[in-house]
C-alpha positions, 0 to 999 in steps of 0.5 A: 552474507547477503541476507545478513547484510539486508538484516543489518540495514533493515535493523538500522532503518528501524532504529533510525525511524524509532529515534525520529518518531520519538524526537520529531513526533513524540510517539513510540516508533515501530520497534516499540509497537512491535515489542508491545505486541508480545504482551499488550493487546494488539490489533489482530488483523495484521498479525494473523495476516502475517501468520497466514503469509508465514505459513505458506512455507509450512506443510499442511500438518505444520499449518494446523499446528501453528494455527492451533498454537496461535489460537491457544496462546490467544485464549490464555491472554484473553483469560488473563486479561479478563481475570485482571480486568485489564483495559483493552481497546475495541477490536484488540482482544487477541493477536498475541498468539500469531506473533508468538508463533512467528517468533517461535518459528524463527527460533526453530529455524535457527536452532532446529533447521539447517541449510535450505530448510532453515533459509526457507523458514526464515524467509517465511517468518520474515515475510510475515513480520514484514507485513506487521513491521511495514504497517508500523512503519507506515503509521509512524511515517504518517505521524511524522508527516503531520508533525514536521509539515505544518503547512499543506499544499491542498490549494495547489492541487484543488486548483489543478484538479479543475483540469480533471473536472474536480472528480472528488466533488462529483463523486462525493455528491454521487455517494451522498445520493446512494445513501447508507448502502453505497457508503457502507460498501465502499467503506468496507472495501477501503478499510479492508484493502490489506485483506484483499492483498493477503488473499492475492498474495496467498494465491501467488505463494500457494506452491511455495511449500511444495516447490521449497522456494519463493517466486521471483516476484509477487504482490508483497514485494510491490506492496512493501516498496509502495509503502516505503517510498510513498511517505517520502513523497508525502514529505515533499508534497504534503496534502491532506485531502478535500474533506479536510482542506475544504470540508468538515474532516473525516469525523464530520466536525473536527476539521472545520476550524482548519479548513480553507473553506467548508465547500466539499462536496457541494461547492467547487473550490474557487480558481484563485492564486494558491498558496500553502496553508497551515493545518493541524499537527494530527492529520497525516499529509498522505494524499500525494500520491494516493497510496490506496490507489497505488495498492489497489492498482497493484492488486489489479495487476497481480490478479490478471494471471489468476482464475476468473473469480480472482480477476473479477475481484481485482477489478472490483477492488480497484473500481471500488477503491477509486470510488471510495477515495474520491467519494469520501473526499480523501483524495483529489483526482490528481492524486489518483493519476499520480498513484497509478503512474507511481505504482506502474513505475515501481512494478516495472522496476521490481519485475526488471530486478527479478528478471534481470535489467535490460534496455526495455526495463530501464526505458519504462522505469525512466519514463514512469519516473519522468511522468511522475515528476512532471505531474508533481511539478505541474501540480505545484508550479502550473495549477493556475494554467491547468485550471484556466485551460482544462480542455488542454491540461485535462487530456494531457494528464490522462494521456501522460498516465495512459502513456505509462500504462501502455508502456508497461503493458507493452513491455511486460507482454514482450517479457512474457513472450520471450520467457515462453520456450520455443517448441523444438521441431521433432526430428524427422526420420532419415530416409534409407 
């Protein structure tokens, strides 16, 4: 009954988002995109990533069968499209097979499985489809933010960012100095964040097939909650980023006509009384908080218990993502601070939910939420003071973030120490 109720709620949310997308943004919603993926040429990455997550519940033999079936179905689709000379977007040659296999596994679970085996297989299918649906929901939300928020608050964040030394401007100049090699490396890391997440999730879920159950908490849960809550903040605090508001835009030319001034990354924005500015109806207002920073932070956290190579990879991905978000001008430094606090608060809440709520869990979640709210309020209502007294507000911002980091680390270590069973002393032989 619990799973059925959750399914009904999720379906209702998707229907509501479909209606909002069509009425507010004039574009198809996530349900339409998902249905089109059955026949039309989709983007293969999310589909095969979802298939890989689904296969954690299968045996090795079943995994080979599922992968072979997906590849075979895709081969048929490719041949048919080639035969009828159908137009296919670049990079969208295959992917239908993965979706067909996931839907087929769902049908098998309902018709051929019972009890615990049915539940486990349906959970695997749901996990795989969540990756795909979550991406569709995110894309729809971004379009809605662009259509429903005509003005942006970039001048407020740009002025407040003086307290942190305008790190986006500094990182942009450093990235330009590294030449094409640094740009290509960071662009690859920034674009393939989902691949890193799937790799970490597969490591965490590697024993599901053998244990016949999922762990109480894993990376996918954190990723999905971040993706669901983040766009709601975008609606409250719409920001497009330095390269759009103070530069030429990501394409190099398209954003100049909407920019406040063409300053990024060579000239710092002036310290003047900020005000909302009008921007186009296409660019997503997806900066506050930085969800790329949030997701990279989540990957970093979930690799801490892995082998050394995985820990190094998680650290590299976090550093490279932070460098890319600033160096490409997609985010202000203030966005990154908010993104870290946002992630740790969500992660603490999900871990508390998995282990059972107690005072320590409530305390760190409330503290993180309070700091995150204070950050947004400061960016919106105190930007001039932050810019005029950077040696006061800069350290305060970093200390606020550090307090959440310290509270999270301290609380989770206490949880782990309590979870370790105490070794019982061996009984001593009685003396006769």
